[in-house]
C-alpha positions in Angstrom: 147.2 48.0 273.7 151.1 47.1 274.1 152.3 46.5 277.6 154.6 49.3 277.4 152.8 52.5 277.4 155.2 54.8 276.0 153.1 58.0 275.2 150.4 58.6 277.8 150.1 56.0 280.2 146.8 55.8 282.2 145.8 59.3 280.5 142.1 60.0 279.7 140.9 58.1 276.6 138.2 58.7 274.1 135.6 57.0 276.1 136.0 59.5 278.9 137.2 57.1 281.4 139.5 58.8 283.8 142.9 57.5 284.7 143.2 55.8 288.1 144.4 57.7 291.1 148.0 58.1 291.6 150.0 55.3 293.4 151.9 56.7 296.5 155.6 56.0 296.4 158.6 56.0 298.5 161.9 56.9 297.0 165.0 55.3 298.8 168.1 56.9 297.4 171.8 57.1 297.8 172.2 60.9 297.2 169.9 63.4 295.7 171.7 66.2 293.8 171.4 68.2 290.5 171.4 65.6 287.6 172.0 62.7 289.8 169.8 59.6 289.0 167.8 60.4 292.0 167.1 63.9 290.5 166.2 62.6 286.9 164.1 59.6 288.1 162.5 60.8 291.4 162.6 64.2 290.2 160.0 63.5 287.4 157.6 62.5 290.1 157.8 66.2 291.4 158.6 68.3 288.4 156.8 66.4 285.5 158.5 64.3 282.9 160.4 67.4 281.4 161.5 68.5 285.0 160.2 71.9 284.4 156.7 71.5 285.8 155.4 71.9 282.1 155.3 68.3 280.8 153.0 65.3 281.4 153.0 64.2 285.2 153.6 60.8 286.1 150.4 59.2 287.7 152.7 58.5 290.8 153.0 60.7 294.0 156.0 61.0 295.8 154.9 60.2 299.3 158.2 60.0 301.2 161.9 60.1 300.8 165.0 58.7 302.4 168.6 60.0 301.8 171.3 57.6 302.8 174.0 60.5 302.2 173.8 64.3 302.1 176.5 65.8 300.0 177.1 69.7 300.1 175.3 70.1 296.9 172.4 68.3 298.1 169.1 69.3 296.4 166.8 66.5 298.0 166.1 68.8 300.9 165.3 71.7 298.7 162.7 69.9 296.4 161.2 67.9 299.4 160.5 71.1 301.3 159.2 73.0 298.1 156.8 69.9 297.2 155.7 69.1 300.7 157.5 65.4 300.7 158.6 64.4 304.2 162.2 63.1 304.3 162.5 60.2 307.0 165.5 59.3 308.9 165.2 55.5 308.1 164.0 53.2 305.2 161.4 51.8 307.6 160.0 55.4 308.2 159.9 56.1 304.6 158.1 52.8 303.9 155.7 53.1 306.7 155.4 56.9 306.4 156.3 56.9 310.2 153.8 54.3 311.2 153.9 50.7 312.0 152.9 49.0 308.7 153.7 49.4 305.1 151.9 52.7 303.9 152.9 53.1 300.1 152.1 51.5 297.0 155.5 51.2 295.4 159.1 51.5 296.1 161.9 53.3 294.0 165.5 52.1 295.0 167.8 54.5 293.4 171.5 53.7 294.3 173.7 55.1 291.6 175.5 58.1 293.1 177.5 58.8 296.4 180.5 58.2 298.4 180.8 54.4 298.6 183.8 52.1 298.3 184.7 49.8 295.4 184.7 46.0 295.5 187.8 44.0 294.9 186.9 43.8 291.0 186.5 47.7 290.6 182.7 48.0 290.8 181.4 50.7 293.2 179.5 48.7 296.0 176.2 50.7 296.3 174.2 49.7 299.3 171.3 47.9 297.1 171.6 44.8 299.1 171.0 46.9 302.4 168.3 48.9 300.8 166.6 45.6 299.6 166.9 43.8 302.9 165.3 46.8 304.9 162.5 46.9 302.4 161.6 43.1 302.3 161.8 43.3 306.1 159.0 45.7 306.3 157.1 43.7 303.7 157.3 40.5 305.8 156.4 42.4 309.0 153.4 44.1 307.4 152.3 41.0 305.7 152.1 42.4 302.2 154.6 43.6 299.5 154.3 46.1 296.7 156.1 46.6 293.2 159.7 47.6 293.8 162.1 49.3 291.0 165.9 49.1 291.3 167.8 51.4 289.3 170.5 50.0 286.9 171.7 46.5 288.0 170.3 44.7 291.2 173.7 44.7 292.9 177.5 45.0 291.9 177.9 41.3 292.8 176.1 38.2 291.8 175.2 36.9 295.2 173.4 39.9 296.3 171.6 40.2 293.1 170.4 36.8 292.8 169.2 37.1 296.6 167.2 40.1 295.6 165.5 38.2 292.6 164.7 35.2 294.8 163.1 37.4 297.6 160.9 39.0 295.1 159.9 35.6 293.9 159.4 34.3 297.5 157.3 37.3 298.6 155.4 37.5 295.1 156.0 41.1 294.5 156.8 42.7 290.9 160.4 43.6 290.5 161.4 45.9 287.8 165.1 46.9 287.2 167.5 48.2 284.7 168.9 50.8 282.5 167.1 53.4 280.3 169.2 52.3 277.2 166.8 49.7 275.9 164.0 52.3 275.8 165.5 55.5 274.2 165.8 56.7 270.7 167.7 54.7 268.2 169.1 56.0 264.8 168.0 54.4 262.6 164.9 53.1 264.1 166.1 49.2 264.0 165.7 46.4 266.1 166.7 42.5 265.8 163.8 40.9 264.1 161.7 38.9 266.4 162.6 35.3 266.4 165.7 35.8 264.3 168.4 33.2 264.4 171.3 35.5 265.5 174.8 34.8 265.0 176.9 37.6 266.5 176.2 41.0 268.2 178.8 43.6 268.8 178.2 46.9 270.9 180.4 49.8 271.6 180.9 51.5 274.8 182.8 54.1 276.7 183.9 55.6 280.0 184.0 52.9 282.8 183.9 49.1 282.6 181.6 48.9 285.5 178.8 51.8 285.3 179.0 52.3 281.4 180.0 48.8 280.9 176.4 47.7 282.5 174.6 50.0 280.0 176.3 48.4 277.2 175.2 44.9 278.4 171.7 46.0 278.7 172.0 47.3 275.1 173.4 43.8 274.1 170.7 41.8 276.1 167.6 43.7 274.7 168.8 42.7 271.4 169.6 39.2 272.1 166.6 38.2 273.9 164.6 38.8 270.7 166.2 35.8 269.0 164.6 32.4 268.2 163.5 30.3 271.3 164.1 33.6 273.6 167.1 33.9 276.0 169.0 30.6 276.7 171.5 32.1 279.3 175.4 32.7 279.0 177.8 29.8 278.9 181.1 31.7 279.7 182.7 35.4 279.5 186.0 36.9 279.2 187.4 40.5 279.3 190.6 41.3 277.6 192.3 44.6 277.8 194.9 46.8 275.8 196.6 45.4 272.8 194.9 41.9 273.6 191.5 43.5 272.2 192.8 44.1 268.8 194.7 40.9 268.7 191.3 39.1 269.7 189.9 40.9 266.5 192.6 39.9 264.3 192.1 36.1 265.5 188.2 36.4 264.9 187.0 36.7 268.4 184.9 39.6 267.1 184.0 40.4 263.6 185.7 43.6 262.4 182.9 44.4 260.0 180.4 44.5 262.7 182.8 47.0 264.5 182.9 49.1 261.4 179.2 49.1 261.0 178.5 50.0 264.7 181.2 53.0 264.6 179.8 54.2 261.4 176.3 55.0 263.3 178.1 57.2 266.0 177.5 60.9 266.0 179.7 61.9 269.1 183.2 60.9 268.1 186.7 62.1 267.7 187.5 64.4 264.7 190.3 61.9 264.0 188.1 58.9 263.5 188.7 57.5 260.1 191.9 59.6 259.7 193.9 57.5 262.3 193.7 53.7 263.1 191.2 53.0 265.8 194.2 51.2 267.7 195.9 54.5 268.0 192.9 56.6 268.9 191.7 54.1 272.0 194.4 54.4 274.5 192.7 51.8 277.1 190.5 49.6 275.2 188.7 46.6 276.8 186.6 43.9 275.4 183.7 42.1 276.8 183.3 38.8 275.2 180.2 36.7 275.8 179.3 33.2 274.7 175.6 32.2 275.1 174.5 28.5 275.7 172.9 28.4 272.4 176.2 29.3 270.6 175.5 33.2 270.0 178.5 35.3 270.3 178.5 38.8 271.8 181.2 41.4 272.2 181.2 44.8 273.8 184.3 47.1 273.0 185.2 50.2 274.7 186.1 52.8 272.4 186.8 55.8 274.8 188.6 58.6 273.2 187.4 57.6 269.8 183.8 57.1 270.2 181.5 58.3 273.1 178.2 56.3 272.4 176.5 53.1 272.6 176.3 51.7 269.1 175.2 48.0 268.1 175.8 45.9 265.0 174.4 42.5 264.4 174.1 39.7 261.9 171.6 36.8 261.5 172.8 33.1 260.6 173.3 32.5 257.0 172.9 36.1 256.1 175.7 38.5 255.2 173.5 41.6 255.6 174.8 43.5 258.8 172.1 45.7 260.8 173.3 48.5 262.9 171.8 51.4 265.0 172.8 54.1 267.5 171.4 54.0 270.8 171.0 57.8 271.4 170.8 59.4 274.7 170.0 63.1 275.6 173.1 64.5 277.3 171.5 67.5 278.7 168.7 68.2 281.0 165.9 67.1 281.0 167.6 63.8 279.7 164.6 62.7 278.1 165.4 59.0 278.0 164.7 58.9 281.6 161.0 59.5 280.9 160.7 56.1 279.3 162.4 54.4 282.4 159.9 56.4 284.6 156.9 55.5 282.5 157.9 51.7 282.6 157.9 52.2 286.5 154.5 53.9 286.4 153.0 51.0 284.4 154.6 48.5 286.8 153.3 50.0 289.9 149.8 50.4 288.5 149.5 46.9 286.6 151.4 44.8 289.0 153.3 43.2 286.1 156.9 44.3 285.3 157.0 46.4 282.1 160.1 44.4 280.7 161.4 41.1 282.3 163.8 41.4 285.4 165.5 38.3 284.3 167.2 40.6 281.6 168.8 42.7 284.5 169.5 39.7 286.5 171.4 38.2 283.6 173.2 41.5 282.9 174.2 41.9 286.3 175.6 38.5 286.6 177.5 39.1 283.3 179.0 42.3 284.7 180.2 40.6 287.8 181.9 37.8 286.0 183.3 40.0 283.3 185.0 42.3 286.0 186.2 39.3 287.9 187.9 38.1 284.6 189.4 41.4 283.9 190.8 41.3 287.5 192.4 37.8 286.6 194.2 39.2 283.4 191.5 38.1 281.0 191.0 34.4 282.0 187.7 33.0 280.6 185.3 32.3 283.3 182.7 29.6 282.9 179.1 30.9 284.1 177.0 27.8 284.9 175.0 30.1 287.4 174.0 32.2 284.3 171.8 29.6 283.2 168.8 32.1 283.0 166.5 31.1 280.3 163.4 33.5 279.6 161.2 34.8 276.9 160.5 38.4 276.6 157.1 39.8 275.6 158.6 43.3 275.6 159.2 45.2 272.2 161.1 48.7 271.7 158.8 51.3 270.6 160.1 54.2 268.7 159.6 57.2 271.1 158.5 60.9 270.1 161.2 63.5 269.4 163.5 64.4 272.4 162.1 67.4 274.3 163.9 70.7 274.3 167.3 70.8 275.8 168.3 73.3 278.8 171.7 73.9 280.0 173.3 71.3 282.2 173.4 73.2 285.2 170.2 75.1 285.1 168.0 74.0 288.1 
């Protein structure tokens, strides 16, 4: 059985053996409102995987909730009351269920929305370090630790991300983190050949450099880690903006044929794509250029105003054939790609083993931090000896079932 159980984790099997009892989970979130990450992740523990009480139910029970902020459009209180989930005033209270010791089997740290400042490099400084500090303090005082999931990156800065990773190793608890992007639908259903000798990868992105740039880096890394000898770490990064992006292409920093192959996979794009030069359509381009320690080159190009999707193209060494695919997200409720993220959490909390390597997210977190620093310094290349993070991944992408039926974005 593959480690990542995509279709029916811990369900009844032909032998008649029942699934284990659900794990009690504490959710520590920045804010809980309609269609926020708390809603589409934590909400699946309450309202099934399809967020309508009609789908498969995760084998996880939401035992407690902590809300760091409560906006006017908060829905956390509404759902907590309906499903009988206590809301605690402190993280400690949520983890101990109001007692003296850790009293849950797993912890969800979902810090993606809310009114928080940006750091000096333009990345929103969500309180992930604070959430993690208070969680590990309860672990230490209780003399035991449980699995933890951190939504998206481990922190907006490298120092805090590495600290979180190191604490998980010190206290020996499973740490899972990252984006839903590596897990979702791909059109066509393509992946980097296992143990391939890769030459170059290119990924398209859109929207903001920090929030959506992270998603693009996770797309990149789930492909890159499959190459021969596994991941070797990143030697240097550079972020270029404006006209410098297209000039970099003309100089060969990225392969225009890979860019064309990636763009050709897009479904959600400008009606002018193909009629006008890409340089005219994209008003504020930026380029993430990454050089890995083994010589692999990778680029992430923001095509906002021309392409609004994550597409990838890659080429192996000594081969001219270009492979490409679209990483497709369901952009209406129930946002089915989050189901695969929650299934990974479910597997991790039951098995005690991360469903995919946390080193992937540690590396993408560090890359994003360094890239935004390069951007703030006008595109200066930055050496990244701290991103010497070699690892081998046993995780493999599995083609998901068709997406669930969509509902209007604002339907609750």
